[in-house]
BALUM-425079 format. One record per residue (C-alpha): residue number from 1; x, y, z; residue in three letters. Coordinates in nm, 4 decimals, m for minus. Each point is the difference from the previous one (the first is absolute). Layout:
N
n  xx  yy  zz  res
NUM  X  Y  Z  ALA
...
//
This chain:
276
n  xx  yy  zz  res
1  m0.0045  m0.0100  m0.0197  UNK
2  0.1274  0.3821  m0.0475  UNK
3  0.1409  0.2002  0.2790  UNK
4  m0.0628  0.3274  m0.1571  UNK
5  m0.3306  0.1857  m0.1356  UNK
6  m0.0614  m0.0392  m0.3782  UNK
7  0.1345  0.2635  m0.2150  UNK
8  m0.2726  0.2372  m0.1094  UNK
9  0.0100  0.0491  m0.3725  UNK
10  m0.0754  0.2643  m0.2190  UNK
11  m0.3166  m0.0169  m0.1782  UNK
12  0.0286  m0.0206  m0.3964  UNK
13  m0.2488  0.2378  m0.1746  UNK
14  m0.2056  m0.2517  m0.0818  UNK
15  m0.0435  m0.0740  0.3815  UNK
16  m0.0756  0.3452  0.0680  UNK
17  m0.2819  0.0165  m0.2456  UNK
18  m0.1208  m0.3211  0.1368  UNK
19  m0.0395  0.2074  0.3458  UNK
20  0.3117  m0.1242  0.1579  UNK
21  0.1543  0.2842  0.1392  UNK
22  0.3702  0.0799  0.1900  UNK
23  m0.1332  m0.1030  0.2959  UNK
24  m0.0524  m0.3652  m0.1208  UNK
25  0.2288  m0.2618  m0.1216  UNK
26  m0.0337  m0.3175  m0.2489  UNK
27  0.1313  m0.3198  0.1097  UNK
28  m0.0889  m0.3404  m0.1035  UNK
29  m0.2550  0.1143  m0.1996  UNK
30  m0.1734  0.1868  0.3209  UNK
31  m0.0572  0.3444  0.0822  UNK
32  0.1652  0.1330  0.3664  UNK
33  m0.0841  0.2950  0.1547  UNK
34  0.3417  0.1459  0.1352  UNK
35  m0.1592  0.1922  0.2532  UNK
36  m0.2031  m0.3210  0.1484  UNK
37  0.3285  m0.1814  m0.0161  UNK
38  0.1568  0.2514  0.2005  UNK
39  m0.2291  0.0526  0.2556  UNK
40  0.0299  m0.3863  0.0465  UNK
41  m0.3695  m0.0585  m0.1451  UNK
42  0.1185  m0.2258  m0.2614  UNK
43  0.2296  m0.3036  m0.0428  UNK
44  0.1964  0.0666  m0.3352  UNK
45  0.0034  m0.3697  m0.1220  UNK
46  0.3189  m0.1460  0.2154  UNK
47  0.1002  0.3864  0.1079  UNK
48  0.0283  0.1157  0.3471  UNK
49  m0.2556  0.2129  0.1598  UNK
50  0.0748  0.3131  0.0728  UNK
51  m0.1766  0.0119  0.3453  UNK
52  0.1984  m0.0409  0.2987  UNK
53  m0.2214  m0.2717  0.1163  UNK
54  m0.1780  m0.1921  m0.2797  UNK
55  m0.1954  m0.3617  0.0576  UNK
56  m0.1653  m0.1728  m0.2777  UNK
57  m0.2880  m0.2885  0.0553  UNK
58  0.1339  m0.0685  0.3357  UNK
59  m0.1208  m0.3296  0.1522  UNK
60  0.0902  m0.1500  0.3331  UNK
61  m0.1404  m0.3420  0.0553  UNK
62  0.0224  m0.2376  0.3476  UNK
63  m0.0221  m0.3818  m0.0271  UNK
64  m0.2459  m0.1138  0.2891  UNK
65  0.0084  m0.3582  m0.0579  UNK
66  m0.2059  m0.0853  m0.3001  UNK
67  m0.1363  0.3603  m0.0012  UNK
68  0.1592  0.3029  m0.1552  UNK
69  m0.0366  0.3562  0.2072  UNK
70  0.0473  0.2791  m0.2570  UNK
71  0.1039  0.3119  0.2241  UNK
72  0.0557  0.2179  m0.2872  UNK
73  m0.1806  m0.0315  m0.3246  UNK
74  0.1579  0.1450  m0.3147  UNK
75  0.0828  0.3447  0.1671  UNK
76  0.1630  0.2481  m0.2234  UNK
77  0.1062  0.3647  0.0728  UNK
78  0.2715  0.2570  m0.0123  UNK
79  0.1867  0.2692  0.2514  UNK
80  0.1608  0.2728  m0.0769  UNK
81  0.3142  0.1944  0.1536  UNK
82  m0.1623  0.2245  0.2569  UNK
83  m0.3055  m0.1408  0.0458  UNK
84  m0.1982  m0.0222  0.3450  UNK
85  m0.2375  m0.3204  m0.0401  UNK
86  m0.2173  m0.1875  0.2317  UNK
87  m0.1077  m0.3354  m0.0455  UNK
88  m0.2669  m0.1300  0.2371  UNK
89  m0.2514  m0.2775  0.0256  UNK
90  m0.1876  m0.1676  0.2520  UNK
91  0.1762  m0.3615  0.1943  UNK
92  0.0757  m0.2492  m0.2619  UNK
93  m0.0413  0.2056  m0.3152  UNK
94  0.3724  m0.0422  m0.1007  UNK
95  0.1410  0.3285  0.1066  UNK
96  0.2491  m0.1545  0.2185  UNK
97  0.1199  m0.2631  m0.2679  UNK
98  0.0194  0.3052  m0.2209  UNK
99  0.2210  0.1648  0.2427  UNK
100  0.2010  m0.2842  0.0535  UNK
101  0.0437  m0.0041  m0.3910  UNK
102  0.0842  0.3529  m0.0570  UNK
103  0.2705  m0.0247  0.3078  UNK
104  0.1385  m0.3346  m0.1872  UNK
105  m0.0578  m0.1869  0.3081  UNK
106  m0.1931  m0.2439  m0.2144  UNK
107  m0.0089  m0.0704  m0.3670  UNK
108  m0.3086  m0.0210  m0.2085  UNK
109  m0.1301  m0.3232  m0.1232  UNK
110  m0.0660  0.1410  m0.3805  UNK
111  0.0558  0.3348  m0.1498  UNK
112  0.2886  0.2412  m0.0472  UNK
113  0.1312  0.2612  0.2949  UNK
114  0.2780  0.2973  m0.0762  UNK
115  0.1451  0.2598  0.2503  UNK
116  0.1889  0.2596  m0.1415  UNK
117  0.0499  m0.2146  m0.3217  UNK
118  0.0792  m0.3087  0.1605  UNK
119  m0.2102  m0.3133  m0.0617  UNK
120  m0.0050  m0.1151  0.3390  UNK
121  m0.2565  m0.2491  m0.0618  UNK
122  0.2545  m0.2157  m0.1163  UNK
123  0.2779  0.0601  0.2471  UNK
124  0.1491  m0.2827  0.2556  UNK
125  0.0010  0.0652  0.3839  UNK
126  0.3524  0.1411  m0.0528  UNK
127  m0.0992  0.3015  m0.2563  UNK
128  m0.3396  0.0691  0.2104  UNK
129  0.2017  0.0443  0.2879  UNK
130  0.2015  0.2296  m0.1591  UNK
131  m0.3025  0.1384  m0.1178  UNK
132  m0.1725  0.0492  0.3525  UNK
133  0.3422  0.1700  0.1051  UNK
134  0.0695  0.2483  m0.2757  UNK
135  m0.3874  0.0993  m0.1478  UNK
136  m0.2032  m0.0418  0.3264  UNK
137  m0.0560  0.1706  0.3014  UNK
138  m0.2385  m0.1948  0.2609  UNK
139  m0.2224  0.1610  0.2714  UNK
140  m0.2059  m0.2681  0.2373  UNK
141  m0.2569  0.0364  0.2081  UNK
142  0.1931  m0.1289  0.2898  UNK
143  0.3178  0.1973  m0.0626  UNK
144  0.2310  m0.3011  0.0121  UNK
145  0.2414  0.2067  0.1798  UNK
146  0.3272  m0.1571  0.1783  UNK
147  m0.1100  0.0433  0.4003  UNK
148  0.3293  0.0325  0.0971  UNK
149  0.1636  0.2278  m0.2650  UNK
150  m0.0448  0.3976  m0.0202  UNK
151  m0.2061  0.1606  m0.2295  UNK
152  0.3038  0.1093  m0.1990  UNK
153  0.1546  m0.4053  m0.0141  UNK
154  m0.3416  m0.0824  m0.1252  UNK
155  0.0171  0.1990  m0.2617  UNK
156  0.3345  m0.0907  m0.1156  UNK
157  m0.0917  m0.3802  m0.0251  UNK
158  m0.0784  0.0158  m0.3577  UNK
159  0.3034  0.1874  m0.0812  UNK
160  0.2168  m0.2535  0.1882  UNK
161  m0.1612  m0.3009  m0.2279  UNK
162  0.1002  0.2394  m0.3213  UNK
163  0.3697  0.0191  0.1334  UNK
164  m0.0404  0.3574  0.0591  UNK
165  0.3067  0.1362  0.2272  UNK
166  m0.0566  0.0893  0.3363  UNK
167  0.0637  0.3684  m0.0687  UNK
168  m0.2306  0.0363  m0.2912  UNK
169  m0.2954  m0.1933  0.1380  UNK
170  0.0486  0.1943  0.3250  UNK
171  m0.0613  0.3348  m0.1912  UNK
172  m0.2867  m0.1668  m0.2318  UNK
173  m0.1711  m0.0935  0.3161  UNK
174  0.0304  0.3070  0.1744  UNK
175  m0.1460  0.1686  m0.2893  UNK
176  m0.3077  m0.2742  m0.0441  UNK
177  m0.0902  0.0809  0.3410  UNK
178  0.0263  0.3341  m0.0650  UNK
179  m0.2665  0.0026  m0.2510  UNK
180  m0.2349  m0.1630  0.1996  UNK
181  0.0622  0.2467  0.2640  UNK
182  0.1525  m0.2247  0.2776  UNK
183  0.3859  0.1868  0.0191  UNK
184  m0.0963  0.0331  0.3768  UNK
185  m0.0590  m0.4125  0.0554  UNK
186  0.3166  m0.1410  m0.1837  UNK
187  0.1305  m0.1801  0.2819  UNK
188  m0.3454  m0.0819  0.1474  UNK
189  m0.0828  m0.3799  m0.0164  UNK
190  m0.3578  m0.1029  m0.0891  UNK
191  m0.1275  m0.0441  0.3762  UNK
192  0.0751  0.3567  0.0272  UNK
193  m0.1702  0.0960  m0.2795  UNK
194  m0.4144  0.0438  m0.0701  UNK
195  m0.1387  m0.2111  m0.2391  UNK
196  m0.0051  0.3049  m0.2783  UNK
197  0.3729  0.0760  0.0931  UNK
198  0.0549  m0.3886  m0.0790  UNK
199  m0.1991  0.0104  m0.3248  UNK
200  0.1999  0.3249  m0.1042  UNK
201  0.3480  m0.2228  0.0826  UNK
202  m0.1378  m0.2831  m0.2362  UNK
203  m0.0795  0.2700  m0.2734  UNK
204  0.3350  0.1110  0.0377  UNK
205  0.1811  m0.3306  m0.0357  UNK
206  m0.2261  m0.0642  m0.2919  UNK
207  0.1317  0.3500  m0.1680  UNK
208  0.3681  m0.0588  0.0741  UNK
209  0.0915  m0.1795  m0.2851  UNK
210  m0.1844  0.2219  m0.2387  UNK
211  m0.2505  m0.2813  m0.1608  UNK
212  m0.1613  0.0755  m0.2939  UNK
213  m0.3004  m0.1240  0.1930  UNK
214  m0.1352  0.0643  0.3432  UNK
215  m0.2572  m0.2937  0.0810  UNK
216  m0.2291  0.0524  0.3188  UNK
217  m0.1999  m0.2958  0.1618  UNK
218  m0.2440  0.1539  0.2161  UNK
219  0.2203  0.2469  0.1244  UNK
220  m0.2512  0.1679  0.2388  UNK
221  m0.1537  m0.3412  0.1234  UNK
222  0.1718  m0.0105  0.3467  UNK
223  m0.0633  0.4000  0.0510  UNK
224  m0.3096  0.2275  0.1438  UNK
225  m0.1555  0.2153  m0.2137  UNK
226  0.1669  0.2925  0.0630  UNK
227  0.3346  m0.1580  m0.0489  UNK
228  m0.1034  m0.1669  m0.3074  UNK
229  m0.0908  0.3276  m0.1558  UNK
230  0.3390  0.1382  0.0983  UNK
231  0.2060  m0.2840  m0.1468  UNK
232  m0.2296  0.0550  m0.3422  UNK
233  0.1019  0.3539  m0.0027  UNK
234  0.3425  m0.1182  m0.0037  UNK
235  m0.0722  m0.2199  m0.2922  UNK
236  m0.1507  0.2975  m0.1872  UNK
237  0.3354  0.2005  0.0701  UNK
238  0.2015  m0.2830  m0.1182  UNK
239  m0.1918  m0.0336  m0.3186  UNK
240  0.0414  0.3843  m0.0552  UNK
241  0.3652  m0.0697  0.0266  UNK
242  m0.0175  m0.2254  m0.2943  UNK
243  m0.0337  m0.3342  0.1700  UNK
244  m0.2365  m0.2834  m0.1938  UNK
245  m0.2310  m0.1085  0.2850  UNK
246  m0.2229  m0.3553  m0.0252  UNK
247  m0.1956  m0.0279  0.3381  UNK
248  m0.2177  m0.3016  0.0474  UNK
249  m0.2854  0.0331  0.2592  UNK
250  m0.3537  m0.1083  0.0776  UNK
251  m0.0722  0.3711  0.1191  UNK
252  m0.2034  0.2148  m0.2324  UNK
253  0.0891  0.3264  0.1773  UNK
254  0.3780  m0.1252  m0.0248  UNK
255  m0.0280  m0.0760  m0.3556  UNK
256  m0.1578  0.3703  m0.0869  UNK
257  0.2771  0.1351  0.0596  UNK
258  0.2018  m0.1611  m0.2811  UNK
259  m0.0108  0.1706  m0.3460  UNK
260  m0.1382  m0.3005  m0.1246  UNK
261  m0.1908  m0.3300  0.1133  UNK
262  m0.0145  m0.3460  m0.1514  UNK
263  m0.2922  m0.2310  0.1344  UNK
264  0.0779  m0.3669  0.0404  UNK
265  m0.2969  m0.2388  0.0001  UNK
266  0.0022  m0.4089  0.0105  UNK
267  0.3572  0.0252  m0.2101  UNK
268  m0.0724  0.2700  m0.2625  UNK
269  0.0134  0.3977  m0.0002  UNK
270  m0.3525  0.0792  0.0317  UNK
271  0.0389  0.3874  m0.0614  UNK
272  0.3287  0.2319  m0.0588  UNK
273  m0.0678  0.3868  0.0714  UNK
274  0.2099  0.3009  0.0265  UNK
275  m0.1182  0.2582  0.2829  UNK
276  0.2109  0.2733  m0.0562  UNK
//
């Protein structure tokens, strides 16, 4: 499979006369809209889509004895750089399965999935681990912080795994904590922080490697209402700074803070709407 977008060919005079403009190309006898390709709306034959995330006809099927459970059924969508997307659905809808696939924690049974022009649906475990470290920053409902480590050391952990030098990771972790307004809590351990502060540490840890995607799984699920809104305001500021954010939730008021919402039901996309 080609690892680059198909080159856009200039239309001939006959093609222009037949309604093919400079915004289209002809390949293999088909007309391909160049603007749609650039947006990631189309796969140009075997070309790589331009969107940051592209999923095409994604299925995830689990074998349950003689039965087959289809957790996802032919899901297709794109996420552009800088988008703020919420994925919402009831329990059993398939949203958690979709989150695991987006985060390269699982692989599809069928279909193709690209991140940053890399076909991750065909990758082996070691390659997926590198993608998770380089491309995706995870934020979990339960924070997943090391209890005996300071906020600063918790944020440094992904950089240790990436082989970053001590001086550089210290500087980058300090900056990440500053970006989530925790400059004065760097030496505190998790049990010395509030729930909201612990989630801010988790967000800083997710951002410290400068990932392509910030993937948050129910990030307000363990927080009270006031703190939840404070965390969502932080996500909005991070989005304004240019981060691509994908938020998975079952709470409609939390999803409404995103700029686009994908509704999942029975393993399929029920609705895909832009809210602003």
